[in-house]
C-alpha positions in Angstrom: 3.4 13.4 26.0 2.2 13.6 22.5 4.0 12.0 19.9 4.1 12.4 16.1 4.9 9.1 13.6 6.5 8.9 10.5 5.8 6.3 7.7 7.3 5.2 4.7 7.0 2.5 2.2 9.4 1.9 -0.8 9.2 0.4 -4.1 10.1 -2.4 -3.0 6.9 -5.1 -3.1 8.3 -6.9 -0.1 8.4 -4.0 2.0 6.7 -3.3 5.4 3.5 -1.4 4.3 2.3 1.7 5.7 -0.7 0.0 7.9 1.5 -2.7 9.3 4.1 0.4 10.4 1.1 2.4 12.0 -0.2 -0.7 14.0 3.4 -1.3 15.7 4.0 2.6 15.9 0.4 3.0 17.9 1.5 -0.2 20.0 4.6 1.7 20.5 3.1 4.9 21.7 1.0 3.4 24.1 4.3 1.0 25.8 5.6 4.6 26.3 2.4 6.4 27.3 2.6 8.8 24.4 -0.4 9.9 22.6 -0.6 10.0 18.8 -0.7 13.7 17.6 0.6 13.8 14.4 1.1 11.6 11.3 3.6 12.1 8.1 3.2 9.4 5.8 5.3 8.5 2.0 3.8 5.6 0.6 5.9 4.1 -2.3 9.0 6.7 -1.7 12.5 6.2 -2.0 14.4 6.8 1.4 17.8 7.9 -0.6 16.5 11.1 -1.0 15.0 13.9 0.8 12.3 14.7 -1.5 9.7 12.9 -0.2 6.3 15.7 0.3 5.4 14.1 3.8 9.4 14.1 4.8 9.2 17.6 4.0 6.4 18.4 5.6 7.6 16.7 9.2 11.1 18.6 8.3 9.0 22.1 8.3 7.0 21.0 11.4 10.2 20.0 13.5 10.9 23.3 13.6 7.8 24.7 14.4 7.8 25.6 18.5 3.9 25.3 18.4 3.8 21.7 17.0 2.7 20.3 20.2 4.9 16.6 20.2 8.4 15.8 21.4 8.5 12.8 20.1 9.2 11.1 16.6 8.2 7.6 16.4 9.8 5.5 13.5 9.6 1.7 12.4 13.4 1.9 12.0 16.8 3.7 10.9 15.5 2.9 7.0 12.5 4.5 7.4 13.9 7.6 7.4 16.8 7.8 4.8 18.7 5.1 3.1 21.6 7.5 3.2 24.0 7.8 6.3 24.0 12.2 5.2 20.4 12.6 5.0 20.1 10.4 8.5 22.4 12.5 10.8 21.5 15.6 9.2 17.8 14.5 9.9 18.7 14.0 13.6 20.8 16.9 14.0 17.8 18.8 13.6 15.7 17.0 15.8 17.8 17.3 18.7 18.2 21.1 17.8 14.5 21.8 18.3 13.7 19.2 21.1 12.9 16.2 19.4 13.3 13.0 20.3 13.5 9.5 17.8 12.1 6.6 19.2 12.6 3.3 17.1 10.4 0.4 17.1 13.0 -1.8 15.6 15.8 -0.5 17.6 16.7 -2.2 21.2 17.0 -0.3 23.9 20.3 0.2 25.2 22.8 3.0 27.0 23.2 6.0 24.9 26.6 5.0 24.1 25.7 1.8 22.2 22.4 3.5 20.9 24.9 5.8 19.0 27.2 2.6 18.0 23.8 0.9 16.5 22.1 3.4 14.8 25.4 4.5 13.0 25.8 0.5 12.1 22.1 0.4 11.0 22.1 3.2 8.9 25.5 2.0 7.2 23.6 -1.3 6.1 20.7 0.9 4.7 22.9 3.0 2.8 24.6 -0.3 1.9 21.2 -1.7 1.0 20.3 1.1 -1.1 23.6 0.8 -3.4 23.2 -2.6 -3.9 19.2 -2.4 -4.9 20.1 0.3 -7.5 22.9 -2.0 -8.9 20.7 -4.8 -9.3 18.4 -2.4 -10.8 20.6 -1.5 -13.6 21.8 -4.9 -14.2 18.5 -5.9 -14.9 17.4 -2.8 -16.9 20.5 -3.6 -18.9 20.1 -7.4 -19.3 16.3 -6.6 -20.8 17.7 -4.5 -23.4 20.5 -6.6 -24.4 17.4 -9.2 -25.1 15.6 -6.9 -27.2 13.5 -5.5 -24.7 12.2 -1.5 -23.5 13.9 -0.7 -20.4 10.7 1.3 -19.4 8.6 4.3 -20.2 6.1 5.4 -22.9 6.7 4.2 -27.2 7.8 7.3 -28.9 6.1 9.0 -31.9 5.9 6.3 -35.0 6.2 3.1 -32.6 3.8 1.4 -30.2 5.0 -1.0 -27.3 4.0 -4.7 -28.1 3.9 -6.7 -24.6 5.0 -10.3 -23.7 4.0 -12.1 -21.0 7.6 -13.4 -19.4 5.4 -16.4 -17.5 5.6 -14.7 -13.9 2.5 -13.5 -12.3 2.5 -10.7 -9.8 0.1 -9.7 -7.4 -2.4 -11.8 -9.3 -1.6 -10.6 -13.1 1.1 -11.7 -15.5 4.1 -9.9 -16.1 5.1 -8.9 -19.2 8.0 -7.0 -21.5 7.8 -4.7 -23.8 9.2 -4.1 -27.3 9.2 -1.8 -29.9 7.0 -2.0 -33.0 6.7 0.2 -35.8 3.7 2.2 -35.8 1.5 4.9 -38.0 3.6 7.9 -38.1 6.5 6.3 -38.1 7.2 7.7 -41.9 6.9 11.0 -40.7 10.2 10.0 -37.7 12.1 8.4 -40.7 11.6 11.6 -42.9 12.2 14.4 -40.2 15.6 12.0 -38.9 16.7 11.7 -42.5 16.7 15.9 -42.7 18.3 16.3 -39.7 21.4 13.8 -40.8 21.6 16.0 -43.8 22.1 18.8 -41.5 18.5 20.8 -42.8 18.2 22.7 -39.2 
């Protein structure tokens, strides 16, 4: 009776931490008389993609007949994925290779109700991801409208000037940046002028 843990924290600062997930899953393991044999953890990784280091390692381990565990403990459905296609494909692989997924935050019900509940939660997870993306893009667009940089480093010939917003996060002031001319901008001007004139 051995199990593996999968832990994932997102870029959302209010998301549950890896340590908090681990504590809850270890408690779940003890309640089921399971010993923890392996752990896969993705810190600050989006659930909207499969391109996560530990998630990829987990997918490989599931196919290994010598993995030494038959249960996978996860906090909730959103830890696995924020997209229904990814979640359902992953669950099929688990079932195919004899791995049972146990969620700490899903109530225990009969098999039929479990299918319905998981589907509902997976749909909610995907909606949350889509809404977060829209809010993020809207915030970036508003920053640009106000003359602030949407992110990234300053291009050659410019520097970033940081302006405090008045907000504080993790004890540090939150700032927004704007581009300002810096050394080398004349070279950039000459280059762009030449390109506009058709110089190869």
